[in-house]
N, C-alpha and C positions, 0 to 999 in steps of 0.2 A: 321889233318894236314891242310886241306883246310880252316877250321875255324880259325886256328891260323894265317895263311897267310892273311886271310881277316881282322882279328883284327889288324895285323901289318900295313896293308894298311890304315885302318881307323886312327890309331895312327899317321902315318906318314903324314897325310893330314894337320895336324895343330900342333901348340905347344900352351901351356897354355898362355905364355906371348906375343906371336906374332901371333894372329889370324886375318886374313884378308879375306874379301869376294870379289870374282871376279864376277862382274855383267855381265850377257850376254846382248845382244843387246836389247831384249825385256824389261828386267829389267831397263836398263839404260834409255830407252825411257820413260817408265812409271814413274820412280822416278824423272827424269828431269821435266816431265810435271807437276807432283804434286808440285814440288818446285816452278815452275813458277806461279802456282796458289797462293801459299802462298806469294810470293814476290809481285805479281801484286796488291793484295788487302791489303798488309801490315798487314797480319793476326797475325804476331808475335808469331807463334807457331812452335814447332818442331815436325816433323812427324817421327814416328818410325815404323819399321816392327817388329812384335813380333812372338814368339813361333816357330811353326814348320818350317817356311821358313828359319829362322836364323839357327836353329839346322841342317837342311838338307844341307844348303849351306856350313856350316863349315865342315860337314862330306863329302863334295865333291859330294853331290847328287843334282840333279835338283829339283826345286819345283815351283809350281804355286799357292801355298797356301798363298795369299797375305792378311795378317791381319795387318791393320794399326791402331795405337793408337795415340790419341792426348790428350792434356790438354788445359784448358782455352778457349775452344770453343766447342759448341755443335756439334755433328757429323752431325746432319741434316743441320745445317748452313754451315758447311764445304762442304757438298755435293752440296748445292745450289751454293756455290762459284765455284765449279768445273763445274757445268752446265753453269753458267754465262761466265766463261772463254772460254768454248768450243764455245758458240754462238758468242762471240766477235772475236775469232780467225777465225771462219768461215766467218763472215762478212768482216773481214779485207782481207782475201784471195780472197773473191768473188769480192770485190770492186777493187782489184788490177789487176783483169783479166776479163775485160769486154767482151772479145772475146768468153768466154764460152757460149755455147748455153743453152737454157732453160732446155733441157733434162738433160744435164750434171749437171747443177746447182741443179736440182731437186734431182738427185742421191746424191749429196754432202750434200744437206739439210737433207736427210734421215740419213746420216752418222753422221752429227754434231748436229742434233736436240736435244732437251732436253733428257738427258739420264734418263731412268727409275730408280727411287730411291726406293728401297725396304727396308722398315723399319721393323725390327724384334724386337718386344718388349721383355723386360727381362721376364724370366720365371724360377725362382729359382727351381721350382719343376722338371723342365726338364733340369736343369744344365745350364740354360741361365741366368746368373746373371747380364748381361749388355745389354742395348739396342744396337742393331747393325744395321748399314745401309749398304746395299749391292748395288753395281752399277757396270756397265761394262764400262771399258775404254780400247780402242785399243784391243778389243776382249778378254780382261782379266777381270775376275770377281774379285773385291776387296771387302773386308769387312772393315768397319770403326767402331771403338768403342772408348769410352773414357777410361782413366785408371781406374782400379778398386780402390775402397776406402773401408776403414774399416766400415764406417757407412752404414747401410741398410735403413735408414730413407729416404723415398721419398721426404721429405721436405728439406733435407740437399742438398743445391745447390752447395756446394764446389766440386771442381774437385779433382779426385784422383791424385796420384803422381807416377812416374815411379818406385820408390823404393817399395812403398806399393803394387803396381800392381805385381812386380816381386816376392815379398814375398807371394802373394796370389795365385800364379800359382800352377798347380798340381805338377810339378817336376822341379828340377833345370835345367835339360837339355832343358826345355821349357820356362825358365824364362829370356832368353837372348833377347836383343833388338838390332836392327840395325838402327842407326840414319842416315837417308838419307841426313841430312844437313851436318853432319861431316864425313859421310862415315866410321863410327866407330862402332864396336861391343861393347855393354854395358852389362857387367856382374855385375849387381847391388847386387846380393846375394853373390857374391864372390865365388860361387860354380859351376856355370853352365859350364864353360869351363873345369875346372878340372874334373868334373863328366863325361863330354863327353870324355875326354881323358882316364879316368879310366874305361869308359864304365859301368857306374853305374847308376841305377835308384834310386834316393832319393828325398826327399821333401825339399822345402825351409824352411818351418816351421816344427814343430814336426809332425810326421806322423799321430798321433791321430787326431790333429786338421785338417790336410789336408783331411783325409778320412771322418771326420764328416762333413766338408764343402760340400763334394760331394762323397758319398760312391762308386759311379760308378768308381771313380779313381782307385779302386782296379783292375778292368778289364783293364783300360787304362794303368796302370803300367805293367800288364802282356802283353798287346799288344805291348808296346814299347820295353820291354825286348825281346819279341819274334822277332819283326821286325828287331831290330838292333843287336840281339844276345848279349845284355847287361845283366849284373847280377843285381838282385834286392838287395839293401842294406839289411843286416841282420835285422836291426832295423825296416825298412819298412816292410820286409817280416813277422816279428813277429807280428806287429800290424794288418797286413792283415788277420791273422788267428784268431783274437780275436772275441769272441761271441758278444760283444757289437757292434762292427763295422758290423758284419754280420746281427744283428737285424736292425741296421740303414739301411743297404742296402735293406733288404727285405721290410721294412716299407715304404721307401721313393722312391725307384727306380722302375719305371714302367717296365713292361715286354717288352714294345716297345724299351726302351733305352737299356735294357739288350740284346735284340735280335740284335739290330744294332751293338753293340760293339762285340758280339760274331761272327757276320757275318764278321766283319773286321778281326778278328783273324783267322777265318776259311779260309779266302782268302789269307793269308800269305803263302809264300813257306814253312815256317817252322812251320805251324800251330800246328803240333803234340806237339812241345815244349810248345806252349801256353796252350794247354789242360792239360799238365802235371803240369804247373804252377797253373792252376785252382784247380787241385786236391791237390797240395802242400798247397794251402791256405784254404783247406777244403771248397771250394766254390761250389763243384759239385752239391749238392742238392739244393742250393739256385739258382744257375744259370740255371740248366737244369730241375729241378723239381718244382721250385717256392715255396720251403718250407725250413724251417730252420733245422728241425731234420730229420735225416735219419739214418738207422742202419749203424753202423761203418763198418760192413762187406761189405756193398754195396759200400761205398766210397773206401775201400781197394781193392775191386774187380776191380773197374774201374781204380784206380791208378795203380795196378799191371798190368792190361790189357794194359794200355798205355805204361808203362815202358818195358814190355816184347815185345810188338809190335815194339817199337823203337829198341830194341836189336836184333831182329831176322829178320828184313827187308831184310838183305843181302841174306837170304836163298831163297827169292822169286824174286830176280832180275835176269835177266833184264825183265822178263815177267810182273812184276808189275811196270808199267811205272810211275805212280804217287802215291807214298805211302801216300801223304797228301791229296788225293782226298776227298772231303767233305763226300761223301756217305760212304766211308770206315771208316772215323773217327767217323761219327755218329753211324755206326754199332758197333764200339769198345765201344763207350760211353754207348750204350744201351744193351750191352751183359748181364748185371745182370737180364734183363727182357726177356731174350731169351725164357725161358720156358713158358711165358705167351701166346706164339703163338701156343703152341702144344696141348692145351686142346680142343678148339673148332674152332680154325682158325679165331676167331673174333679179330678185332683190339683192343688191350688192351687199357684201358682208360689212363694208364700211358703214353703211346706213344703220345696220343693226347695232353696231358699237356706238355710233353717235347718238342714236335715239335713246339707248339705255343710259348713256352717260348724262344726257341732258334731262332725264326723267320726264320726257315728253310722253304724251299718251299715244296709243295706237291710232287714234283718230288723227292726230297731227301727222304721224308717219304716213298714213294712207293718203292724206290730203297732198302732201308733198309728192308722193309717188305718182298720184293721178295728175297733179299739175305738171310734172316733168313729162309724163306721157302725152299730155295735151299740147305741150310746147313742141314736142316732136311732131305731133299730128298737125299743128299749125304750120310748121315748116313745109309739110307735104303739100299744102295748098298751093305753094309757089314752086314746087319742084315736080313731083310725080304727076299730079292731077292736071295741072295746066301748063306743064312743060316749060317752066321758067328755068333758065340756066344762070347760075350765079358763080361762074368760075368754079372754084373748089369749095363752094359755100357749105355744102352739106357733109363735108368730111369732118365729122364731130371728133374723131379720134385725134385730129390735129387741131381741134377746137376752132375750126373756121365756122362762120355763121352765115345766116341766110340773106343778109343784105350787105352789100359793099359797092364800091365804085365800079366794079367790073360787071355788075348785074346786067343781063340782057334777056330779052324774051324771044323765044322761038315761036312767034305768032305773026300775024299780018302786020302788026305795028311794033315799033320799038318805043319803050317808055323811058322818059327821063324821070327817075324815081325821086329826084330832089325837087321836082316841079309838081306842086299839088294839082295843077290843072290837068296834066296828063294822067296823073293817078286817078283823079276824079273821073276823067273820060273813060279810063279802063274799067272802073267799077260800074259805070253806067252801061257801057256798050257790051261788055262781056257777060252774057247771061249765065254761061257755065260757071264762071267764077263766082257770080252772085249766088248761085244755087249752092255751091260748095261752102261759101261763107255762111249762108243761112243754115245749112246742115250743121256746121260747126257751132253756131249759136244755139241751135235747138239742143244739141248734145250737152253743151257746157254751161248754158244759161249765164247767170250773173258772174260766173268765173272768168268770162272772156276777157275782162279788163285786166285781171291779174295775169292771165296768160300772156297778154300783149305786153304788159309791164315787164315781166320777168324775161320774156324774149328779147325785149329792147335792152334790158340790163345785160343779159348774156352777150348780146352783140357788142355792146360798147366795151365791156370789160375784156372780152376775148381779143379785141382789136386795140386795146388800150396802149400797150407797149409798141405795137407795130405802127400805130398812128403817130405816136410821139416820136418814134425813130425816123419815120419817113417824112413826116410833115409837122415837125415840131412847132414851127412858127404859127401854123394854122390849126393847132390841135383843137382849140375850142370851136373853131369853125367846122371842123370835121365831125366832132361830136354833135354839134348843133344840127348838122345836115342829117345825121342818123336819127336824131330825135324828131326832126321834121317829117321824116319818112313814116315813123310810127304814129306821130301825131296826125298825119294825114289819113292813115289807115283807121285810126280811132275815130276821127271825125266822119269819115265815110260810113263806117259801121253805125255810128250814131244816127246818121241821116236815114239809115235803113230801118230805124226804130226797132232795135234788137229785142226788146221785151215783147213787142207785138209779134215778132217773128217766131220766138220760141213758144208762143202761145197759139200759133197758127194751126188750124185743123184743116184737113181736106174738105173742100167746099161741097163735095158729093160723098155720100155714105156708100158703103158697099152695096146696099140694096138699090140705091139710085143708079149706080153704075151698071148693075145687072139689068135694070129696067131699060136703060139706054141701049144696051147691047142685045136686048131681047132674050136674056138668059133666065132660065127658071131655076137652075141649080148653081150653087156657088162652086168655085174651084180656086186653086192656088193662083190662077191668073188674076183674080180680083185683088188680092193683096199687092201684087206687082203693079197693077193699074192704079191702085190708091197711092202707092209710093210715087209712081210717075206723075200722077196728078198733083201731088204735093210739091214735087220738084218743079213742075211747070208753074205752079202758083208762086213759088219762092223766086223763080227766075224773073218774074215780072215786078217792075217798080210799083205798078198800080194793081189793086185787087181786081180779080176777074169775077164775073157774075156766074150764076149757075147755068144760065143759058149758054154762055161762052164755053163753059166746061163741058156741057152736054153735047156741043157741036164739035168738040175736038176730035181729030182723026185718031 
């Protein structure tokens, strides 16, 4: 519902035939200044803003991404004219006000002195097909380029044209220009405005040609679709999946460029949708593993993980405050390699390559590593420590998991795990289990909900095909049953007031324990007793008093 309302808002911002851009004060000042430069030196050029700024302004969003394009004049020459104009304006103002003291004049000179002109050479291998000049005006960074042209011959001195430039852009929504001389939007492909209104990502030329020109555009298409909640045109989506384009991507796109684009996707509020798009395009092994071929079950595993994660997030609200947190999404992406951690505890080589490929930080890596170890620890609460038996549940090498219909408990009672009442009874009656859970909460604190969520996800995905095969008609019912188990565990932990638990301190200090025991000197026994006392406190539903603690055997 919220997404539909947002889409309606976007559509109501403009119409195809009558699109206008309202300039804010900063934009008005900047554009007027540049027009004055053109007029003073009779440059005879038209200056246009291109790409993202035009797109975002039409959508009613603010933007400071000022990319200007010109023809019939080299951008380095235009930049020099801008500097010359600034110096002349300063001298004019300085001469008209002789009362300014030298200190004030010096400060103004700093402001109006020659602006630094940063020239960025073209580099097709890194997607930079045109020379770019960057400079700062009124505290705003601007980029200047000439129009693209079909010829790549460096000896060709002809300038490109607006039409050819628009046709060579990545997507139609980025092919629009804003002419600051006429204050008009120019849709030279004839598709940009309509595709914006239809909320569609498509290409000015044939998709094959667009992606061959720069295969990284696959990830850019996904980023724009994710950011604006647009759909990718079916023809474009089909080409994104082709093996030839994938080979081009792998051969020509550096891991650095891939990592930069993935980082932009991961920082979007709806980044989960972007990762699902990557799997839809069969790009997971290329993007995250840096190789073309990967077992289809791995791709399906990740794809199913993301889809199921998206579907059952509501089960873990409001405790899970940020479902698109990078560390959680990386954990989901790397679930197929979960068992690599369980043999010797060493960092799997596959993780090193994945994290380098995705340009994630060491902090992200360490978080995923610790989260997976915590999931393993979580499983031990139900196996080694309280002697639960789940068939072949903990055989991670075969990717079995720790809850299924065969689970039984080797204790005095048998629990029906699909029945919240018996689960609740188990939590209340078994003080040893409560103590273990409390210890787990103290160690992992706020992370517990993420551990529970990823454990649940691992469970469902690992049993996905088995459940479908054995119980196809009742698949949703089986998944729902698994969800109910984890939901019950979550609710029971919440009843324990987890935040209070991980802030619990021993009710008696070391000196107080020594006094109770009549000890005058401390020993290693005291630290053991403090630990035992804390375990005793945690095993009780209600707080104990100091008097009760002092009278313990």
